[in-house]
C-alpha positions in Angstrom: 0.0 0.0 0.0 1.4 3.4 -1.0 1.8 6.2 1.5 -1.2 8.3 0.7 -3.6 5.3 0.7 -2.1 4.1 4.0 -2.6 7.5 5.6 -6.2 7.6 4.3 -6.9 4.1 5.7 -5.5 5.1 9.1 -7.5 8.2 9.1 -10.7 6.3 8.3 -9.9 3.7 11.0 -9.4 6.5 13.5 -12.6 8.3 12.6 -14.5 5.0 12.7 -13.0 4.3 16.1 -14.0 7.7 17.4 -17.5 7.2 16.0 -17.8 3.9 17.8 -16.5 5.4 21.0 -19.0 8.2 20.7 -21.9 5.8 20.0 -21.0 3.6 22.9 -20.6 6.7 25.1 -24.1 7.9 24.1 -25.6 4.5 24.5 -24.0 3.4 27.7 -23.2 6.6 29.6 -25.4 9.4 28.3 -28.5 7.4 27.4 -30.4 8.0 30.6 -29.5 11.7 30.7 -30.5 12.2 27.0 -33.7 10.3 27.6 -34.6 12.5 30.5 -33.5 15.7 28.9 -36.4 18.2 28.7 -35.4 19.0 25.1 -36.1 15.4 24.0 -39.4 15.9 22.2 -39.9 12.1 22.0 -40.4 12.1 25.8 -42.8 14.9 25.5 -45.1 13.1 23.1 -44.6 9.7 24.7 -46.2 11.0 27.9 -49.4 11.3 26.1 -49.4 8.0 24.2 -50.3 5.8 27.2 -53.7 5.8 28.7 -52.8 6.4 32.4 -54.9 4.6 35.0 -57.6 6.3 37.0 -57.3 7.7 40.5 -60.5 7.0 42.4 -62.0 7.3 45.9 -64.5 4.5 46.0 -66.9 5.1 43.1 -65.8 8.7 42.5 -63.3 9.3 39.7 -60.7 11.9 40.8 -58.3 11.6 37.8 -58.7 9.9 34.4 -57.2 10.0 30.9 -59.5 11.1 28.0 -58.9 10.4 24.3 -58.3 13.7 22.6 -58.4 12.4 19.0 -55.1 14.2 18.4 -52.4 11.8 17.1 -49.7 13.9 18.8 -51.4 14.1 22.2 -53.5 11.0 22.3 -54.5 11.2 26.0 -54.9 14.1 28.3 -55.4 14.0 32.0 -58.8 15.2 33.5 -59.7 15.9 37.1 -63.5 16.0 37.5 -63.4 17.3 41.1 -60.7 19.9 40.4 -59.4 21.9 43.4 -61.2 19.7 46.1 -58.7 16.9 45.7 -55.8 18.7 44.0 -53.3 18.3 46.8 -54.0 14.6 46.9 -54.2 13.7 43.2 -51.6 16.3 42.1 -51.2 17.2 38.4 -49.7 15.6 35.3 -48.0 18.3 33.3 -45.9 18.2 30.1 -42.7 17.6 32.1 -43.6 16.8 35.7 -46.1 15.3 38.2 -47.0 15.9 41.8 -48.6 14.1 44.7 -50.2 10.7 43.8 -49.6 11.3 40.1 -45.9 11.4 41.0 -45.6 8.7 43.7 -47.6 6.2 41.8 -46.4 7.3 38.3 -45.0 3.9 37.2 -48.2 2.1 38.2 -50.4 4.8 36.6 -48.4 4.7 33.3 -48.1 0.9 33.2 -44.3 0.7 33.4 -44.0 -0.7 36.9 -42.4 -4.2 37.2 -45.5 -5.1 39.1 -47.4 -4.9 35.9 -45.1 -7.1 33.8 -47.5 -10.0 33.5 -50.3 -7.6 32.5 -48.1 -6.0 29.8 -47.1 -9.5 28.5 -50.7 -10.6 28.2 -51.5 -7.3 26.4 -48.6 -7.9 24.0 -49.6 -11.5 23.3 -53.3 -10.5 22.7 -52.3 -7.4 20.7 -54.0 -5.0 23.1 -52.9 -1.5 23.9 -51.3 -1.4 27.3 -53.0 0.7 29.9 -51.9 2.0 33.3 -53.1 0.6 36.6 -55.9 2.2 38.6 -55.2 3.6 42.0 -58.0 3.7 44.6 -57.6 6.0 47.5 -58.8 5.7 51.1 -60.6 9.1 51.0 -64.2 9.1 51.9 -65.8 11.5 49.4 -68.5 12.8 51.8 -65.8 13.5 54.4 -63.6 15.2 51.8 -66.5 17.3 50.6 -67.5 18.3 54.1 -63.9 19.3 55.0 -63.4 21.3 51.8 -66.8 23.0 51.9 -66.6 23.9 55.6 -63.0 25.4 55.3 -63.8 27.1 52.0 -67.0 28.6 53.4 -65.0 30.2 56.2 -62.9 32.0 53.6 -59.7 31.1 55.5 -56.4 29.4 54.8 -55.8 26.1 56.5 -55.9 22.4 56.4 -58.1 19.5 57.5 -57.1 15.8 58.0 -59.4 13.0 59.0 -58.3 9.5 59.9 -59.8 6.1 60.7 -58.2 5.6 64.1 -58.4 1.8 63.9 -56.6 1.5 60.5 -54.8 4.7 59.8 -56.7 5.2 56.5 -56.9 8.8 55.6 -60.5 9.7 55.1 -60.1 13.4 54.2 -57.1 15.6 53.4 -57.8 19.2 52.4 -55.5 22.2 52.1 -56.7 25.7 51.2 -56.2 27.7 49.1 -56.1 25.1 46.4 -55.6 25.2 42.6 -57.2 23.5 39.5 -55.0 20.6 38.4 -56.8 20.6 35.0 -55.0 23.8 34.1 -51.6 22.4 35.0 -52.2 19.3 32.9 -52.7 20.7 29.5 -50.3 19.9 26.6 -49.2 23.6 26.2 -45.9 24.0 27.9 -46.1 27.7 27.7 -49.5 27.9 29.4 -48.6 25.4 32.0 -45.2 26.9 32.9 -46.7 30.4 33.0 -49.5 29.3 35.4 -47.2 27.3 37.6 -44.9 30.3 38.0 -47.8 32.5 39.0 -49.1 29.9 41.5 -45.6 29.4 42.9 -45.2 33.1 43.5 -48.6 33.6 45.0 -48.1 34.7 48.7 -51.0 32.4 49.7 -49.1 29.4 48.4 -51.9 27.4 46.8 -49.5 24.7 45.6 -48.5 23.9 49.2 -50.2 20.9 50.9 -50.6 22.4 54.4 -51.7 19.1 55.8 -48.3 17.4 55.3 -45.8 19.9 53.9 -45.8 22.6 56.7 -45.4 22.5 60.4 -47.1 24.9 62.9 -46.9 25.5 66.6 -49.7 23.2 67.8 -50.7 25.4 70.7 -53.0 24.0 73.3 -53.8 20.9 71.4 -50.4 19.7 72.5 -51.6 19.8 76.1 -53.1 16.3 75.6 -49.5 15.1 74.9 -48.3 16.7 78.1 -51.3 15.2 80.0 -50.4 11.8 78.5 -46.8 12.1 79.8 -48.1 13.1 83.2 -50.5 10.2 83.4 -47.9 7.7 82.1 -45.4 8.9 84.7 -47.6 7.6 87.5 -50.5 5.2 86.9 -52.2 6.3 90.1 -53.0 9.7 88.5 -56.3 10.2 86.8 -58.5 13.1 85.5 -59.4 14.0 89.1 -55.8 14.4 90.3 -55.1 17.8 91.7 -52.5 20.0 90.0 -51.0 23.4 90.7 -52.6 26.1 88.5 -51.3 29.5 89.4 -52.6 32.6 87.6 -49.0 33.2 86.4 -46.2 30.7 86.2 -42.7 32.1 86.9 -40.2 30.9 84.3 -36.9 30.1 85.9 -33.8 32.2 85.1 -35.8 34.7 83.1 -37.7 38.0 83.7 -40.6 36.5 81.8 -43.6 34.6 83.1 -46.3 32.3 81.6 -49.8 33.5 82.1 -53.1 31.8 81.3 -55.0 33.0 78.2 -56.0 36.6 78.8 -54.2 36.6 82.2 -57.2 34.8 83.7 -57.1 32.7 86.8 -57.4 28.9 86.5 -59.9 28.0 89.2 -58.6 28.7 92.7 -55.0 27.9 91.9 -55.3 24.2 92.5 -57.6 22.3 90.2 -58.2 18.8 88.8 -56.3 17.8 85.7 -59.6 17.5 83.7 -60.6 21.1 84.8 -57.2 22.4 83.6 -57.7 20.7 80.2 -61.4 21.9 80.0 -60.3 25.5 80.5 -57.1 25.0 78.6 -55.1 26.6 81.4 -51.4 27.3 80.4 -49.8 27.3 83.9 -50.5 23.8 85.1 -49.3 22.2 81.8 -46.2 24.4 81.7 -45.4 23.4 85.3 -46.0 19.7 84.5 -43.6 19.9 81.6 -40.9 21.4 83.7 -41.4 18.8 86.5 -41.3 15.9 84.1 -38.2 17.2 82.3 -37.2 17.5 78.7 -36.3 13.8 78.1 -39.7 12.6 79.4 -41.6 15.1 77.2 -39.5 14.3 74.1 -40.0 10.6 74.7 -43.8 11.0 75.0 -44.0 13.2 71.9 -42.0 10.6 69.9 -44.4 7.9 71.0 -47.1 9.8 69.2 -44.8 10.2 66.1 -43.3 13.6 66.8 -39.7 13.6 65.7 -39.8 9.9 64.9 -39.3 8.0 61.7 -40.2 9.9 58.5 -43.6 9.2 57.2 -44.6 8.5 53.6 -48.3 8.2 52.9 -47.0 7.7 50.0 -46.2 11.4 49.7 -43.4 12.4 52.0 -44.5 14.2 55.2 -42.5 17.0 56.8 -41.1 16.0 60.2 -42.7 17.4 63.3 -40.4 18.4 66.1 -40.8 19.1 69.9 -37.9 21.5 69.7 -34.3 21.3 71.0 -33.3 21.3 74.6 -32.8 24.8 76.0 -33.9 25.6 79.5 -36.9 25.1 81.8 -38.5 28.3 80.5 -38.4 27.0 76.9 -39.6 23.6 78.1 -42.6 25.1 79.8 -43.6 26.9 76.6 -43.0 23.8 74.4 -45.2 21.8 76.8 -48.1 24.0 75.9 -47.4 23.8 72.2 -45.4 27.0 71.8 -41.7 28.0 71.5 -39.9 25.6 69.0 -42.6 23.0 69.1 -43.8 22.4 65.5 -46.2 19.8 64.1 -48.1 19.1 60.9 -51.9 18.8 60.9 -51.5 15.1 60.0 -49.4 14.6 63.1 -52.0 16.2 65.4 -54.7 14.0 63.7 -52.4 11.0 64.6 -52.4 12.2 68.3 -56.2 12.3 68.4 -56.4 8.9 66.6 -53.9 7.3 68.9 -55.9 8.3 72.0 -59.1 7.2 70.3 -57.5 3.8 69.4 -56.6 2.7 73.0 -53.2 4.3 72.8 -52.0 2.7 69.5 -51.1 5.1 66.6 -51.7 3.4 63.3 -49.6 4.4 60.3 -51.5 6.8 58.1 -51.9 5.7 54.5 -53.7 7.1 51.4 -53.7 4.2 48.8 -56.4 1.6 49.4 -55.7 -0.7 46.5 -54.2 -0.9 43.1 -55.7 -2.9 40.2 -54.6 -3.4 36.6 -56.7 -2.3 33.7 -58.6 -5.5 33.7 -59.4 -5.3 37.4 -56.7 -7.8 38.6 -55.4 -6.9 42.1 -51.8 -5.6 42.1 -51.6 -4.6 45.7 -53.9 -3.9 48.7 -53.3 -1.8 51.8 -52.6 -3.6 55.1 -53.1 -1.5 58.2 -49.9 -1.2 60.2 -49.2 -0.2 63.8 -46.9 2.9 63.9 -46.3 3.4 67.6 -47.8 2.6 71.0 -48.2 6.1 72.4 -49.7 5.3 75.8 -51.2 2.4 77.7 -54.8 1.4 77.2 -55.6 2.8 80.7 -54.0 6.1 80.0 -55.8 6.4 76.7 -59.1 5.8 78.5 -58.3 8.6 80.9 -57.4 11.0 78.1 -60.6 10.1 76.2 -62.6 10.9 79.3 -60.9 14.3 79.7 -61.3 15.2 76.0 -65.0 14.3 76.1 -65.3 16.7 79.0 -63.6 19.4 77.0 -66.4 19.2 74.4 -69.2 18.8 77.0 -68.0 21.4 79.6 -65.0 23.3 78.3 -63.7 25.3 75.3 -65.1 23.0 72.5 -68.8 23.0 72.9 -69.1 24.0 69.3 -68.1 20.4 68.3 -71.0 18.8 70.1 -73.1 16.4 67.9 -76.5 15.3 69.0 -76.6 11.7 70.2 -72.8 11.3 69.8 -70.1 11.6 72.5 -67.3 13.7 70.9 -63.8 14.1 72.4 -61.7 17.1 71.5 -59.1 19.7 72.3 -58.9 23.3 71.2 -55.8 25.2 70.5 -54.9 28.9 69.9 -51.2 29.0 68.9 -49.5 32.3 69.1 -47.3 33.3 66.1 -45.3 36.4 65.5 -46.1 39.4 67.6 -48.9 41.5 66.1 -50.1 38.6 63.9 -53.3 36.7 64.4 -53.0 33.2 66.1 -53.4 29.9 64.5 -56.8 28.2 65.4 -56.5 24.5 66.0 -58.9 21.7 66.9 -58.3 17.9 67.3 -61.1 15.5 67.9 -62.6 12.0 67.6 -66.0 10.4 67.6 -67.9 8.5 68.9 -65.9 8.3 72.1 -67.0 4.8 73.0 -66.1 3.3 69.6 -64.2 6.0 67.5 -64.7 5.9 63.8 -63.0 9.1 62.9 -60.2 11.4 64.3 -59.8 14.9 62.9 -57.3 17.8 63.0 -58.1 21.3 61.7 -55.9 24.3 61.5 -56.9 27.8 60.4 -53.9 29.8 59.7 -53.1 33.2 61.2 -53.8 36.3 59.2 -57.1 35.0 58.0 -59.1 34.2 61.1 -58.9 37.6 62.8 -57.0 38.6 65.9 -59.5 37.0 68.3 -59.4 33.6 66.6 -59.8 30.6 68.8 -59.9 26.9 68.0 -63.3 26.5 69.7 -64.9 29.2 67.6 -63.1 28.9 64.3 -61.8 25.3 63.9 -64.2 23.1 65.9 -67.3 23.7 63.7 -65.2 22.5 60.7 -64.2 19.3 62.5 -67.8 18.8 63.5 -68.9 18.9 59.8 -66.3 16.2 59.0 -67.3 14.0 61.9 -70.9 14.3 61.0 -70.2 13.3 57.4 -68.3 10.2 58.5 -71.0 9.2 61.0 -73.8 10.0 58.6 -75.3 12.6 60.9 
């Protein structure tokens, strides 16, 4: 071979080698990145080729795919109930998903390994593959009651309802909400523009306040402090006498802890149940200091505060009793203030644990999953999360919470013919801002079917907001819906 031909052959071999290296690099190293690149239009159109499965709550369809007749965008997501279920269903946009649409994405689009047999049968029978259907635990009448009651108030907030015996989530509402239909169109420009506006909205309509934000729980946390006190000595009961000064001196500070409005709590020594009925601050602040930080943290963790991270299947922001500081901080944390922060879901778990003889069940949102032909893929199995208190202590707490509704700050939660247990909370926020209004409850007390937590955020309830006035009627509506009252 002469020189020029040899050089040409070598050059060709080098270029061929470089080409093969590049091909292998793209296939083996960059394939996943390229496949997931937002500029890959094949991905964009492929999202709309599959008929995603339905999301349902019993017989009610919450999300479904509809045939558009457009060859480019064959199927588009539709949410018949819109904003009412938005924070649960989420949305399915040109490039992303949220909530159940995200956590169950592979099941909904049919690509999950759990659906391999179904895909194989469809391939063999020459049928178009469809995604699996996801049925949720939500009880539509409870969801509607929660949404309508909170919406009618015109306030920001969240509502969570649980089945105390199983942990099934019966209602989960966060307001303000948004319309997932508008974030699930095929127009990237329109979707991205709307998403940006919602993300910048000061009222944060995209935020699921039930699980993605923590708040000071205020006086609702006094049931946890009461639980720690009763667990510390099983001879104690609702009639045990506790100190209840008008003002509690906070050690090593110039500050003190008063009762709400500076009022007296009885004659200065009252029963534990009276202190809970009147939601006195001083006895529970004093109890927290006497028990000590470790005992209070341990009791909070038994209810789930600061424990293992929850997934329902969406991730839940961790609740936290607060770091160890001094006795003054401990007294404030023991009445649900200072650094004490919980999600509404967590406080629903507290109420549910007391209702369920001291056992907190793991909350869950997915009831069952079935393939497109109705074959079961998976079904929920209730699971114990923690044992918060003994059965005896739970009975004492239920008795006291029933008394709060019958004789105390939560009379607005009373339901004819039903014994309701509850605890109000008015959590102070920044100075000059309106407080958060809380209420946790369960019913019926003798055989609880539902536990509820309601929060109405500050800035929308008025400076005189209280859990008994603002939040309790919302919880009552939800409990009545579950109990068919």
